[in-house]
N, CA and C atoms as a LAMMPS dump frame, in Angstrom:
ITEM: TIMESTEP
0
ITEM: NUMBER OF ATOMS
303
ITEM: BOX BOUNDS ff ff ff
-5.0000000000000000e+02 5.0000000000000000e+02
-5.0000000000000000e+02 5.0000000000000000e+02
-5.0000000000000000e+02 5.0000000000000000e+02
ITEM: ATOMS id mol type element x y z
1 1 1 N -40.841 -124.431 -0.595
2 1 2 C -40.508 -123.659 0.105
3 1 3 C -40.456 -124.052 1.096
4 2 1 N -42.094 -123.956 1.627
5 2 2 C -41.732 -125.104 3.407
6 2 3 C -41.557 -126.39 3.151
7 3 1 N -41.499 -127.162 2.45
8 3 2 C -40.777 -128.54 2.718
9 3 3 C -39.461 -128.239 2.41
10 4 1 N -38.278 -127.139 1.624
11 4 2 C -38.121 -127.397 1.787
12 4 3 C -37.178 -126.614 3.042
13 5 1 N -38.049 -126.318 3.467
14 5 2 C -37.196 -125.211 4.873
15 5 3 C -37.387 -126.565 5.687
16 6 1 N -38.176 -127.221 5.963
17 6 2 C -38.581 -128.932 6.713
18 6 3 C -37.521 -129.682 6.775
19 7 1 N -36.312 -130.201 5.571
20 7 2 C -35.779 -130.066 5.186
21 7 3 C -33.983 -130.107 5.116
22 8 1 N -34.279 -128.71 4.885
23 8 2 C -32.8 -128.07 5.987
24 8 3 C -32.827 -128.723 7.522
25 9 1 N -33.859 -128.601 7.631
26 9 2 C -33.826 -128.025 9.291
27 9 3 C -34.213 -129.06 10.102
28 10 1 N -34.048 -130.301 9.34
29 10 2 C -34.312 -131.282 10.14
30 10 3 C -33.281 -132.127 10.856
31 11 1 N -33.743 -132.382 11.792
32 11 2 C -31.949 -132.257 13.034
33 11 3 C -30.835 -133.671 12.492
34 12 1 N -30.387 -134.037 12.249
35 12 2 C -28.559 -134.86 11.642
36 12 3 C -28.959 -135.707 12.493
37 13 1 N -28.844 -136.789 10.803
38 13 2 C -28.454 -138.297 11.228
39 13 3 C -27.958 -138.604 12.581
40 14 1 N -27.72 -140.016 13.317
41 14 2 C -26.544 -140.39 14.322
42 14 3 C -25.504 -141.171 13.44
43 15 1 N -25.253 -141.101 12.153
44 15 2 C -23.947 -141.061 10.676
45 15 3 C -23.984 -139.117 10.995
46 16 1 N -24.097 -138.493 10.396
47 16 2 C -24.719 -137.338 10.246
48 16 3 C -23.248 -136.728 10.883
49 17 1 N -24.063 -137.142 12.691
50 17 2 C -23.308 -136.357 14.093
51 17 3 C -21.612 -137.33 14.209
52 18 1 N -21.434 -138.716 13.09
53 18 2 C -20.406 -139.776 14.112
54 18 3 C -19.506 -138.136 13.348
55 19 1 N -20.008 -138.021 11.944
56 19 2 C -18.931 -137.312 11.511
57 19 3 C -18.196 -136.204 11.482
58 20 1 N -19.086 -135.595 12.517
59 20 2 C -18.594 -134.245 12.911
60 20 3 C -16.791 -133.997 13.32
61 21 1 N -16.055 -133.589 12.632
62 21 2 C -15.007 -133.62 13.164
63 21 3 C -14.544 -132.505 14.117
64 22 1 N -15.257 -131.585 14.838
65 22 2 C -15.024 -132.258 16.325
66 22 3 C -14.952 -132.733 16.654
67 23 1 N -15.669 -133.211 17.069
68 23 2 C -16.33 -134.028 18.316
69 23 3 C -15.221 -135.899 17.663
70 24 1 N -15.501 -136.387 16.733
71 24 2 C -14.154 -137.507 16.261
72 24 3 C -13.047 -136.701 16.75
73 25 1 N -11.957 -135.848 16.94
74 25 2 C -11.369 -135.129 16.984
75 25 3 C -11.328 -135.729 18.683
76 26 1 N -11.409 -135.453 19.418
77 26 2 C -12.111 -136.135 20.776
78 26 3 C -12.254 -137.699 21.02
79 27 1 N -13.451 -138.022 20.769
80 27 2 C -13.653 -139.059 20.45
81 27 3 C -12.703 -140.116 19.822
82 28 1 N -12.13 -139.864 18.865
83 28 2 C -10.651 -141.228 18.483
84 28 3 C -9.63 -140.682 19.275
85 29 1 N -9.731 -139.76 20.008
86 29 2 C -7.996 -139.989 20.96
87 29 3 C -7.038 -139.056 20.193
88 30 1 N -7.073 -137.081 18.674
89 30 2 C -6.855 -136.814 18.744
90 30 3 C -6.476 -135.913 19.391
91 31 1 N -7.335 -135.138 20.325
92 31 2 C -6.479 -134.73 21.393
93 31 3 C -5.138 -134.952 22.727
94 32 1 N -5.255 -136.566 22.885
95 32 2 C -4.446 -136.948 23.811
96 32 3 C -2.548 -136.263 23.265
97 33 1 N -2.806 -136.386 21.677
98 33 2 C -1.081 -136.127 21.213
99 33 3 C -0.7 -135.262 21.021
100 34 1 N -2.086 -135.522 20.145
101 34 2 C -2.053 -133.679 19.777
102 34 3 C -2.271 -131.846 20.36
103 35 1 N -3.197 -132.261 21.235
104 35 2 C -3.626 -130.701 22.297
105 35 3 C -4.726 -130.827 21.475
106 36 1 N -5.729 -130.422 22.713
107 36 2 C -6.838 -130.683 22.565
108 36 3 C -7.089 -128.963 22.054
109 37 1 N -5.902 -128.018 21.335
110 37 2 C -6.073 -127.1 20.476
111 37 3 C -5.796 -128.47 18.501
112 38 1 N -4.578 -128.545 18.741
113 38 2 C -4.246 -129.311 17.635
114 38 3 C -2.749 -128.575 17.667
115 39 1 N -2.153 -127.655 19.122
116 39 2 C -1.167 -127.035 18.105
117 39 3 C -0.501 -127.247 19.53
118 40 1 N -0.345 -128.262 20.526
119 40 2 C -0.58 -127.736 22.052
120 40 3 C 0.202 -129.535 22.5
121 41 1 N 0.653 -129.88 21.288
122 41 2 C 1.063 -131.915 21.536
123 41 3 C 1.891 -132.031 22.734
124 42 1 N 2.107 -133.387 23.659
125 42 2 C 1.809 -133.763 24.788
126 42 3 C 3.45 -133.578 24.773
127 43 1 N 4.413 -134.126 23.296
128 43 2 C 5.504 -134.022 23.422
129 43 3 C 6.31 -133.834 22.526
130 44 1 N 7.702 -133.273 22.909
131 44 2 C 7.94 -131.898 21.762
132 44 3 C 8.105 -131.651 20.363
133 45 1 N 8.287 -134.088 20.428
134 45 2 C 8.666 -134.024 18.872
135 45 3 C 7.382 -134.957 18.151
136 46 1 N 6.774 -134.865 19.457
137 46 2 C 4.74 -134.698 18.169
138 46 3 C 4.471 -133.537 17.586
139 47 1 N 3.49 -133.783 16.597
140 47 2 C 3.496 -132.379 15.64
141 47 3 C 2.127 -131.733 15.895
142 48 1 N 2.745 -130.461 15.308
143 48 2 C 2.059 -129.628 15.631
144 48 3 C 0.744 -129.504 14.352
145 49 1 N -0.658 -129.362 14.061
146 49 2 C -1.456 -130.276 13.206
147 49 3 C -2.57 -129.078 13.232
148 50 1 N -2.86 -128.406 13.526
149 50 2 C -3.954 -127.282 13.675
150 50 3 C -3.439 -125.941 12.738
151 51 1 N -4.322 -125.713 11.509
152 51 2 C -4.243 -125.204 10.58
153 51 3 C -3.541 -126.431 9.298
154 52 1 N -3.44 -127.433 9.764
155 52 2 C -2.307 -128.054 8.679
156 52 3 C -2.638 -128.328 7.069
157 53 1 N -2.924 -128.618 5.975
158 53 2 C -3.558 -128.429 4.816
159 53 3 C -4.451 -130.35 4.702
160 54 1 N -5.766 -129.308 3.804
161 54 2 C -6.647 -130.779 4.815
162 54 3 C -6.205 -132.764 3.86
163 55 1 N -6.156 -131.343 2.567
164 55 2 C -5.597 -132.898 1.431
165 55 3 C -4.403 -133.161 2.545
166 56 1 N -3.33 -132.612 3.131
167 56 2 C -2.543 -133.147 3.118
168 56 3 C -2.12 -134.103 4.938
169 57 1 N -3.573 -133.951 5.897
170 57 2 C -3.352 -134.89 6.616
171 57 3 C -3.728 -135.86 7.146
172 58 1 N -5.252 -135.294 5.597
173 58 2 C -6.244 -137.06 5.07
174 58 3 C -5.156 -137.942 5.094
175 59 1 N -4.224 -137.794 3.914
176 59 2 C -2.633 -138.08 3.56
177 59 3 C -1.777 -139.397 4.082
178 60 1 N -1.309 -138.406 4.957
179 60 2 C -0.394 -138.876 6.011
180 60 3 C -1.934 -140.305 6.943
181 61 1 N -2.899 -139.362 7.47
182 61 2 C -4.038 -140.934 7.988
183 61 3 C -3.478 -141.57 6.998
184 62 1 N -4.365 -141.965 5.737
185 62 2 C -3.873 -143.072 5.283
186 62 3 C -3.407 -143.535 5.211
187 63 1 N -2.236 -143.188 4.54
188 63 2 C -0.687 -143.687 4.34
189 63 3 C -0.198 -144.394 6.38
190 64 1 N -0.239 -143.363 6.537
191 64 2 C -0.103 -144.929 8.135
192 64 3 C -0.739 -145.483 8.852
193 65 1 N -2.56 -145.174 8.024
194 65 2 C -3.291 -146.912 8.146
195 65 3 C -2.917 -148.064 7.566
196 66 1 N -2.653 -147.682 6.067
197 66 2 C -2.051 -148.664 5.425
198 66 3 C -0.583 -149.208 5.8
199 67 1 N -0.374 -148.652 6.433
200 67 2 C 1.767 -148.501 6.589
201 67 3 C 2.651 -148.121 5.243
202 68 1 N 1.664 -147.87 4.125
203 68 2 C 2.5 -146.298 3.209
204 68 3 C 3.949 -145.526 4.301
205 69 1 N 3.048 -145.144 5.275
206 69 2 C 4.448 -144.518 5.581
207 69 3 C 4.998 -145.22 7.602
208 70 1 N 5.349 -144.944 7.716
209 70 2 C 5.797 -146.418 8.72
210 70 3 C 7.218 -145.92 9.849
211 71 1 N 7.958 -144.438 9.63
212 71 2 C 8.364 -143.376 9.738
213 71 3 C 9.082 -142.522 11.052
214 72 1 N 9.287 -142.628 12.149
215 72 2 C 8.912 -142.108 13.25
216 72 3 C 8.128 -142.15 13.692
217 73 1 N 8.025 -141.339 14.493
218 73 2 C 6.99 -141.009 15.36
219 73 3 C 5.067 -142.036 14.999
220 74 1 N 5.267 -142.84 13.606
221 74 2 C 3.97 -142.956 13.541
222 74 3 C 3.364 -144.597 14.473
223 75 1 N 4.001 -145.339 14.725
224 75 2 C 3.505 -146.013 15.454
225 75 3 C 2.781 -146.215 16.601
226 76 1 N 2.798 -144.587 17.622
227 76 2 C 1.558 -144.591 17.673
228 76 3 C 0.014 -144.306 17.084
229 77 1 N 0.652 -143.343 16.245
230 77 2 C -0.831 -143.739 14.872
231 77 3 C -1.464 -143.892 14.105
232 78 1 N -0.594 -145.938 14.047
233 78 2 C -0.885 -146.63 13.897
234 78 3 C -1.73 -147.214 14.304
235 79 1 N -1.458 -147.074 15.857
236 79 2 C -2.34 -148.169 17.02
237 79 3 C -3.649 -147.946 16.3
238 80 1 N -3.764 -146.364 16.557
239 80 2 C -5.535 -146.232 16.772
240 80 3 C -5.722 -145.47 15.335
241 81 1 N -5.099 -145.205 14.577
242 81 2 C -5.888 -145.7 13.099
243 81 3 C -6.752 -146.948 12.565
244 82 1 N -6.506 -147.616 12.77
245 82 2 C -7.524 -148.909 13.282
246 82 3 C -8.633 -148.624 13.196
247 83 1 N -8.925 -147.759 13.783
248 83 2 C -10.308 -147.255 14.54
249 83 3 C -10.608 -146.313 13.711
250 84 1 N -10.688 -145.863 12.235
251 84 2 C -10.973 -144.584 12.132
252 84 3 C -11.534 -145.407 10.686
253 85 1 N -12.528 -145.045 10.347
254 85 2 C -13.161 -144.832 8.937
255 85 3 C -12.264 -144.201 7.93
256 86 1 N -12.613 -144.506 6.633
257 86 2 C -11.927 -143.432 5.518
258 86 3 C -12.592 -142.31 5.469
259 87 1 N -14.296 -142.268 5.93
260 87 2 C -15.412 -141.099 6.312
261 87 3 C -14.625 -140.817 7.451
262 88 1 N -14.331 -141.239 7.992
263 88 2 C -14.179 -140.004 9.318
264 88 3 C -12.58 -139.846 9.112
265 89 1 N -11.679 -139.859 9.068
266 89 2 C -10.748 -139.901 8.219
267 89 3 C -11.028 -138.082 7.513
268 90 1 N -11.817 -138.517 6.264
269 90 2 C -12.364 -137.211 5.519
270 90 3 C -12.586 -136.248 6.525
271 91 1 N -13.183 -136.707 7.351
272 91 2 C -13.365 -135.362 8.678
273 91 3 C -12.878 -134.556 8.969
274 92 1 N -11.649 -135.566 9.755
275 92 2 C -11.16 -135.92 10.658
276 92 3 C -10.537 -134.31 9.747
277 93 1 N -9.851 -134.825 8.834
278 93 2 C -9.12 -133.88 7.907
279 93 3 C -9.21 -131.928 8.053
280 94 1 N -10.928 -131.754 7.582
281 94 2 C -11.006 -131.172 7.145
282 94 3 C -11 -130.19 8.535
283 95 1 N -11.148 -130.959 9.585
284 95 2 C -11.286 -130.084 10.54
285 95 3 C -10.376 -129.446 11.757
286 96 1 N -9.009 -130.686 10.877
287 96 2 C -7.713 -130.369 11.107
288 96 3 C -7.396 -129.007 10.67
289 97 1 N -7.855 -129.319 10.031
290 97 2 C -7.682 -127.999 8.259
291 97 3 C -8.115 -126.406 8.983
292 98 1 N -9.298 -126.569 9.316
293 98 2 C -9.996 -125.123 9.392
294 98 3 C -9.569 -124.767 11.607
295 99 1 N -9.23 -125.851 12.468
296 99 2 C -8.432 -125.038 13.084
297 99 3 C -6.72 -124.226 13.632
298 100 1 N -7.335 -123.059 13.767
299 100 2 C -6.739 -121.53 14.063
300 100 3 C -5.022 -122.766 14.589
301 101 1 N -4.257 -122.408 14.057
302 101 2 C -2.757 -122.061 14.241
303 101 3 C -2.043 -121.764 14.787
């Protein structure tokens, strides 16, 4: 029992910290265009993403990164997405889905 508690209370590894969606939202500069809260983008034509469906957000990031989606304002995202790993995309999508719309 004590061992289990020690394991559960162990500090997160650097990798776990890197996959914190809230931190990634800042460090990967998502807030620059979509707003700190995900619902106040810098331009009216940029999407409000707070509370968006997790699977949808993840698929959009994957499609933009791969080039499968290259319409509208995706050119700006394409320049950022090469800096985001698959694991980071999962964490970001999960975080965005929990943001208050």
